N, C-alpha and C positions, 0 to 999 in steps of 0.2 A: 630936526626931522630928517635932514639929509644924512646926518650921522646915524640915525636909527635905521634908515634904509640901507646904508652901507654896511652896518653891522648885521642886519638881516641877510643881506646878500652874501657877506663873508661866512656867516653861520650856515647858510644854505649850501655854499660851496664846500665848506668843511664837512658838513653832514653828508653830502654826496660822496666826498672822498672816503669818509669813514664807511659809508654803506658799500662803496665799491670794494673796500678791503674786507668788510664783514660778510658780504653776500656769499663769496665762495666758501668762507669758513662755515657759515650757516648751512650752505648747501651740503658741504662735506659732513657736518654733524647730522643733518637730516638723512643723508644717504646712509651713514653709519647706523643710525637708529633704525632706519628701514631694513637694512641688512640684518641687524640683530633680531628684529621682530620676525623677519622671514625665517631666520635660522630657528628661532624659538618655535614658530608655527610648524616648521618642518619637523622639529624634534617631537612636538606634540602629536603631529600626524603619524610619524613613525612609531611612536609609543602606542598610539591608538591602534594602528595596523598590527603591531606585534601582539598586543593584548587580544584583539579580535581574532587573529589567526590562532592563538593559543586556545581561546575559548571555543573556536570552531573545532579544533582538534579534540578538545575535551567533550564537546557535544557529539562528535563522531563516535566516541567511546561509549556513549549511552546506547548505541545500537540503532538500527533502522526502526523508527517509531511507527511506520506505516505497516509493518508486518502484523499478521494475525494468524490464529491457528489454521485458517483456511488458505494461507499462503503456501503451505506445503512444507513437510518436514525436511525435504532435501534443500530447499532454498534457505530455510532457517538454519540448517546445519552449516551451510556455506557461510552465512553471516557470522555464526559462532566461530568458525575456523578463522575467518578474516579478522574478527575482533581479537581473538586470542593471539594472533600473529603480530598485533600492534604492540610494540614495547612502550612501557611507561618509564621514561628515564629523565635525565636532567634537561632534556630538550623542552620539557614542559615548564621549566623554570619554576616560578612561584606557584604555578598551577599544578604541580606534580601530585600533591595530595588529592586535589579535586579530580585529577585525571585517574588516579588509582581508584577512588571511590566511584567515579562514573563508569570505569571499565568493569568493576565488580558488579555494580547495579545493572549495567547493560548485559553482561554475561548471565546474571541471574534471571533477568527478564527473558532473554532469548532462550535460555534452557527451559524455563517454564512454558514459553510459547512452543518450543520443540516438543515437549512432552504432550502438550495439548494438541499439537498438530498430529503427532503419532496416534493419539487417542481418536482424534477426529477422522483420520484416514482409516483406522481400524473399524470405526463405527460405519463409515461409508462403505467399506468392504463388506461388513456384516449385512448392512441394508441391501447392498447389491446382491449378495448371496441369497438373502431372504426373498428378494424380488424374483431372482432366477428360479428359486425353488417354487415359489408361488406360481410363476408362469408355467413351470413344468407340471405342477399339480393340476393347474387349470386345463392344460392341454390334455393330460391324462383323463381328467373328469369329462372333458368335452368328447374325447375319443370313446370313453365308456358310454356316455349318454348317446352318442351317435350309434354305437353298436347296439345299445338297448333299444333305441328307437327302430333301428333296422330289424332287430329280432322281433320286437312287438309288431312291427308292420308285417313281417313275414308270418308271424303267428295269426294276426288278424286276417291276412290274405288266405292262409290255409283254412282258418275257421270259417271264413266266408265261403271259400270253395266247398268245404264240407257241408255248410248250411245250404248252399245252392244245390249241391248234389243231392242232399237229403230232401230238399224241397222239390227238386226235379223228380226224385224217386217217388215221393208221396203223390206228386201230381200225376205221375205215370200210373201209380197204383189206383188213385182215385179215378183216373180215366178208364183204366181197365175194369174197375168195379162198375162204373156207369155203363160201360159197354156190355157187361154181363147182365145187367138189369135191363 
């Protein structure tokens, strides 16, 4: 029993000495594995950021999606000029073909919007001109109506004056006849 306890005690002391030697080595291994994992995650994050940035640039080439024909031809023309100025080159890396396709689609869409905006503005100008013409015609009609009312009122006044004069003349003649009788 004593021998068993002594062997256990020596085994424990040896194990502690081995652990004292192994612990720094295990810590170094763990640190190295942790460093490698951090580097791996950093590479993944960098790749994700690179791909996201390239995809954002490709999305920019599709043109402003919030534009509509009512945005105005001048604003749309500015967007077309801005988009045409963006070069599609090797900086798009593996997304170069997508960038070319997106730019072509974006330019086509913006050109269609520009044509629609020009047509919309022309229609608005036509409507404005029609409204102005209608307002002018209404003003002229109102002026003619006012002149006609004034002329009719003057004619009515003259006719009434003539009737009153005729009635006064007849009344005077009737009075003169009564006086003769």
